[in-house]
MIZADREN-881801 format. One record per residue (C-alpha): residue in three letters; x, y, z. Coordinates in steps of 0.5 Angstrom, whole numbers, plus 500, padded with zeros to 3 digits. Layout:
<atoms>
ALAXYZ
...
</atoms>
This chain:
<atoms>
MET834176846
PHE840181848
SER847178847
ASN852179853
PRO859181852
ARG861179858
ASN860172856
ASN864173850
ALA870169852
ALA866163855
VAL862163848
MET868163844
ALA870157849
ALA863153847
TRP864155840
GLU871151840
SER868145844
PHE862145839
LEU867144833
SER871139836
GLY865135837
ASP862136844
ALA855136843
ALA853138850
ARG851146850
ASN855151855
ASP850154860
THR853161857
LEU850160850
ARG844162849
THR838157846
LEU838162840
VAL845161838
ASP846154840
ARG840152835
SER843157830
TRP850153830
ARG847146829
ARG843149823
CYS850151820
GLN853145822
ASP847141818
ALA848145812
ARG856144812
VAL858151813
ASP865152814
PRO867155821
ASP874158818
ARG870162813
ARG873169813
TYR868173809
ALA862172805
PRO862170798
ASP862175792
PRO857180790
LEU852179785
PRO854183778
GLU852190778
HIS846188773
ALA844182777
LEU843187783
TYR840192779
ALA835187777
LEU834185784
ARG833192787
GLU827193781
SER824186784
ASN824189791
SER823196789
GLU817197794
LEU821195800
LEU827200797
GLU822206796
ALA819204803
GLY826204806
ALA829210803
PRO827215808
VAL829211814
MET836209810
ALA837217808
TYR836218816
ALA841213818
ARG846216813
ASP846222818
PHE844219824
LEU849213824
ALA855218822
GLU861217827
SER857212831
GLY861206828
THR855203826
MET851202819
MET844200817
LEU843195812
LEU837193808
ALA836186805
ASP831182802
THR828175804
GLN834171801
CYS838175806
THR841179800
ILE843186802
LEU840191797
THR842198800
MET846200806
GLU848207810
GLY852209816
ASP858211818
THR863212813
PRO869208816
THR865202818
VAL862202811
ASP869201808
THR871196814
ALA865192812
GLU868191805
SER873186808
ILE868181810
ARG864183804
LEU858186808
ILE856190802
PRO850190797
GLY849184793
VAL852179798
THR847174801
TRP848173808
SER844167809
GLU846162815
HIS847156810
ILE852161807
CYS855165812
GLY853162818
THR850165824
ASN849172823
ALA844177825
ILE841178818
GLY841170816
THR839168823
ALA833173824
LEU830171817
ALA831164819
VAL827165826
GLY823170824
GLN824175830
PRO829180832
VAL836178833
GLN842180836
ILE849177835
HIS855179838
SER862177837
ALA864170838
GLU856168837
HIS858168830
PHE859161827
CYS864163822
ALA871166825
GLY872171820
ILE866175823
LYS867174830
LEU870181830
TRP863184829
THR856185833
CYS850186829
SER842186831
ALA836185826
ALA829185825
VAL825182820
ILE820187816
ARG813184815
HIS808185810
PRO802189813
GLN797185810
GLY799178810
GLY804178815
GLU809175811
ILE816177811
VAL819182806
GLY825183808
VAL830185814
ILE833191817
ASP840190820
VAL845195825
SER852192825
GLY859195827
LEU865192830
SER865189837
GLU866195841
THR860198838
TYR856193842
ASN849197845
ARG843193847
GLN839199844
SER842197837
LEU836192837
ALA831197839
LEU833201833
ALA833195828
VAL826194831
THR823201831
THR826202824
ALA823195821
SER816198824
ARG817205821
ILE818201814
GLU812197815
SER808203817
ARG810206810
LEU808199806
ALA801200810
ALA800207807
ARG802205800
GLU798199800
MET792203803
GLU793208797
LEU794203792
ARG787199794
CYS784206794
ARG786207787
LEU784199785
LEU777200788
GLU776207784
GLY778204778
ALA773198778
MET767202780
GLY765203773
ARG765196771
TRP762194778
GLY755198778
SER754196770
SER754188772
ALA747187775
THR747179775
ASP755177774
GLY759175780
LEU764180781
ILE771179785
LEU776184785
PHE783182787
ASP789186789
ARG796185787
ARG797180792
GLY791176790
VAL787178796
PRO780179795
VAL778186797
LYS771187794
ILE765181793
ASN758182790
GLU752179792
HIS752174786
ALA760172787
THR758166792
SER753163788
ALA757164781
VAL763160784
ALA759155787
ALA755153780
ARG762152777
GLY765147783
GLY769152786
ASP771151793
MET773158795
ASP770160801
LEU768168800
SER765168807
VAL772169810
PRO776172804
ALA783169804
ARG789170799
LEU789166792
PRO796166790
GLU794164783
MET791171783
ALA798175785
LEU800179779
GLY807177776
ALA810181770
ASP805179765
GLY799178770
PRO796173775
VAL802168776
GLY797162775
PRO795156774
LEU788158775
PRO783154778
GLU779149774
TRP773153776
MET776160773
ASN776162766
ASN782166763
ASP777170759
TRP773173765
LEU779176768
VAL780184767
PRO786188769
VAL785194773
THR790199771
SER792206773
HIS797210769
GLY800204766
LEU801201773
ARG797194774
LEU793195781
GLY789188781
THR784184777
LEU777184777
LEU774177776
ILE767177772
MET763170772
PRO757171767
LEU751167769
ALA751166761
ARG758166757
GLY759172754
ALA765176750
ARG771178754
PRO770185757
ALA774191756
SER780193760
ILE779198765
GLN783204764
GLN782210769
ALA786215772
ALA789215779
PRO783218783
ASN785223789
CYS785219795
THR786225799
PRO781228804
PRO777234802
ASP781241802
SER781245809
PRO783252810
ALA790250811
LYS791246805
VAL792248798
ARG788245792
ASN792240788
PHE798241794
ALA793237799
SER799234802
LEU802241804
VAL799245810
SER801252811
ARG800259813
ASN807261812
PRO807267807
THR813265803
LEU811258802
LEU804260800
SER807264795
ALA811259793
ILE805254792
ASP801260788
LYS807260783
ALA807253783
ARG800253781
GLN801258775
LEU807254773
ALA803248772
ARG799251767
SER805250762
LYS810245761
VAL817249763
PRO822245767
VAL822247774
LEU828247779
LEU826246787
LEU831249791
GLY831247799
GLU834243804
THR833236805
GLY826234808
VAL822241806
GLY817237802
LYS820238795
GLU817232792
GLU810234795
PHE811240791
ALA813236785
ARG807232785
GLY803238786
ILE805241780
HIS803234776
GLU796234779
ALA795241778
SER797241771
GLN791241766
ARG796238760
ALA799232764
SER795226761
GLY801221763
ALA804218770
TYR808222775
VAL815218775
ALA820220780
LEU828218781
ASN833220786
CYS839221782
GLY843220789
GLY846214791
LEU846210784
SER852208780
ARG853211773
GLU851205770
LEU845204774
LEU843211774
ALA843211766
SER839204766
GLU834208770
LEU833214766
PHE834211759
GLY832204759
TYR836199755
ALA834194749
GLU834187750
GLY841184750
ALA844191751
PHE849187757
THR849181760
GLY843179764
ALA839185761
ARG832183762
LYS828180756
GLY825185751
GLY829190755
MET826195760
MET823202759
GLY827208763
LYS824213767
ILE824218762
GLU820214757
ALA815212763
ALA814219764
ASP812221757
GLY806225757
GLY806226764
THR812229769
LEU819226771
PHE821228778
LEU829228778
ASP831229786
GLU838231788
ILE840232781
GLY846235783
GLU848228784
MET848226777
PRO855224774
ILE857230770
ASP858225764
LEU851223764
GLN849230764
PRO850232756
HIS845226755
LEU839228759
LEU841235756
ARG840232749
VAL833229751
LEU831236754
GLU833239747
GLU831234742
GLY825231745
GLU828224743
ILE831218747
HIS835213746
ARG835206750
LEU842203752
GLY844199746
GLU839202741
ASN840206735
ALA833208733
PRO830214737
ARG824214741
LYS820221742
VAL818223749
ASN814229751
PHE814230759
ARG815236764
LEU821236768
VAL821238775
ALA828237778
ALA830238786
THR837239789
HIS839242796
ARG846244793
ASN847251790
LEU848249783
ARG851256781
GLU857254786
GLU857247783
VAL857250776
ALA863254778
ALA867248781
GLY866244774
ARG861239777
PHE855241774
ARG854243766
MET852250765
ASP848249759
LEU844244763
TYR843248769
TYR840254765
ARG836248761
ILE833246768
ALA832252772
VAL828256767
THR824257773
THR826256780
LEU822256787
HIS826256793
LEU822252799
PRO823255806
PRO826251812
LEU821249817
ARG825253822
GLU823259818
ARG816258818
ARG815256825
GLU807258825
ASP806251821
ILE809247826
PRO802246830
LEU798245824
LEU803239822
VAL803236829
ASP796236829
LEU796233822
PHE801228824
LEU798226830
THR791224827
ARG795221821
PHE799216826
ALA794215831
ALA789212825
GLN795209822
HIS797205828
GLY791203831
LEU792208837
PRO787213840
GLU789220838
ARG792223844
PRO793231846
LEU800233847
GLY802235854
MET804241857
GLY810245854
ILE811239849
LEU808244843
GLU813249845
ARG819245845
LEU817243838
GLN817250836
ALA823252839
TYR827246836
PRO831248830
TRP829242826
PRO835241821
GLY831235818
ASN825240817
VAL818237816
ARG821230815
GLU824230821
LEU818233825
ARG814227822
ASN818222824
ALA819225831
VAL811225832
GLU810218830
SER816216835
MET812220840
VAL805217838
LEU808210839
MET812211845
SER807214849
ASP802210853
GLY798215857
ALA792219856
GLU796225853
ILE803225850
ASP808227855
ALA815229855
GLY818222856
ALA816220849
LEU820226846
PRO826224842
ALA833225845
GLU835231841
LEU828235844
SER828233851
ASP833238853
ILE830244849
GLU829250854
VAL823253852
PRO823261853
PRO819264858
PRO813268854
THR814276853
ALA809281856
THR805285851
GLY801290851
GLY793290851
SER787290855
ARG787289863
ILE787282865
CYS788279872
SER792273870
ILE795269864
ALA790264865
ASP785269865
GLY787272859
GLU788265855
LEU781263858
GLU778269855
LEU782268848
ILE779260848
ARG772262849
ARG772268843
ALA776263838
ILE770257840
ALA765262839
ALA767265833
THR768259829
GLY761256831
GLY765251836
ASN769248830
LEU775246834
THR780245828
TRP779252826
ALA779255833
ALA786252834
ARG788255828
GLN786262830
LEU790261836
ASN796258833
ILE796252837
ALA795245835
LYS788242836
SER791237841
THR793242845
LEU787246845
TYR783239847
LEU788239853
LYS786247855
LEU779245854
LYS780240859
ARG784244864
TYR779250864
GLY773246864
LEU770248857
GLU767242855
VAL760246856
ASP762252852
ARG764248846
GLU757244846
ARG754251847
ALA758254841
ARG756248837
THR749248838
SER748256837
ALA752255830
</atoms>
């Protein structure tokens, strides 16, 4: 699996021998590399190639990113983290699609610049049959993690590089949907680069799984109205990929009566029912009638298809159009209604939530200020969900990392023929898609200054012009903007328009960083431990001694996002009965926890006696509800479980529950 840099000279000699026609395999050459070279030779790859082919035109890359939007969305937080994590490391991270075309990249700036010399950049295809043996192309060719170092590359111009890659698989079907790669010049070789690629791919897969679960929840909710009203019809509900997710008792006989060969006892993906731009890609099986297909949508998004097979032919049913349901768990004392993803007992944050709930009643623009990772998008979603007037969709766009042209297309959309490669029929922009709902513009401080007047005009006049169109389109939406920058300083420096600033900052909310609300860390840790254990199919384990204290002592520059990633890593890296210090990320392993300070109070014989008494009182006061007891004690639920075990309080917990 791993390359060995000490064999580089021998591998180079094997390459020269291979090109001269000697088919015998050198003992130092890994089987993976030998087979890849042979595939390259069969594909007539030029071994003297110095760089990859030209990148796609910008409009084609834009269209490619659109078609891979779910993969990019799932990978966005990981790639954003790589931007800082890989800085000054001499390495970079790349995300590519199933055709080996690079979609996006982040990392060490000098390395990114150097990569342009071999065209290791977005829009370029790095498949084996074009660029020879390389981590991206070879990983996709073999479907497993790959590390390719220096001389192991097939083409001469790439032999100064070292790269590691892992494929990303769909969480349901297991098919490959992309590849993540970590690359740098040869001197940056590290076996851990492959581990980083594998871990990153796993995190993206986890985010894809969470997204699939959310969409499935909305799909089932959207189909329920029709489901209960069809007493005799055969019903099969397909998701976007053509996988049956729900089947009623009449479906099997209905399929059999029409000569279908679909085995519903073991539901399998039906590729013909996968959704394309205009519905199922088809062609439909002979036993299936197009008039029986009912689209299930939510806020304009096609979620799946309901197949209704009538016992007697009837008219085609109306489309199911239902607002997205609330798939979040019921409110708890630490959660705020309409802001269900936020848990807090911090007065500053709770005050910001109260203000946000008040602002949701109107449609004035809201500007969210806070460091990266504090939860600005969760606030924006909360404002949208709490609004009594919003009947449209919640639409989000990050203004950072996009060229001026791409950002303009994303915001305003374009007409058919607006530029070479424009989609037939044109494309609706994010502003238009948010009509009647909420538009969230993250990192608005990154918006090019020459685009800012166009956004201001939309806000002032309520009209939008698609690129290439002269006729205006009316739009009515709420704007929620967010930035980690000081926009007043940006205005003073001439990088942000003053008139736009005062238009979007009608009301401003400051979100405190996690280091200023450390009392929320136990709540968040408890939430993440439960979430990731369920998400990865692992048992929920408590934190070991001193782990929570270290988490509370760390400054969390990446805020809640960094804490979430750290807890997920701990859940995945631990295999004992509890999560111990060995599972802590490197930046947390050296944290020293300050000793507790003495406080006044009643006389106790020892710290343990005092802690034991406090736990007993909390359990009794909450009637045995350990979640509430942990919150009273300001510790994570997992820590409370550990202390219960240490003090042998299982009997007390049962007694408290029965007396409640």
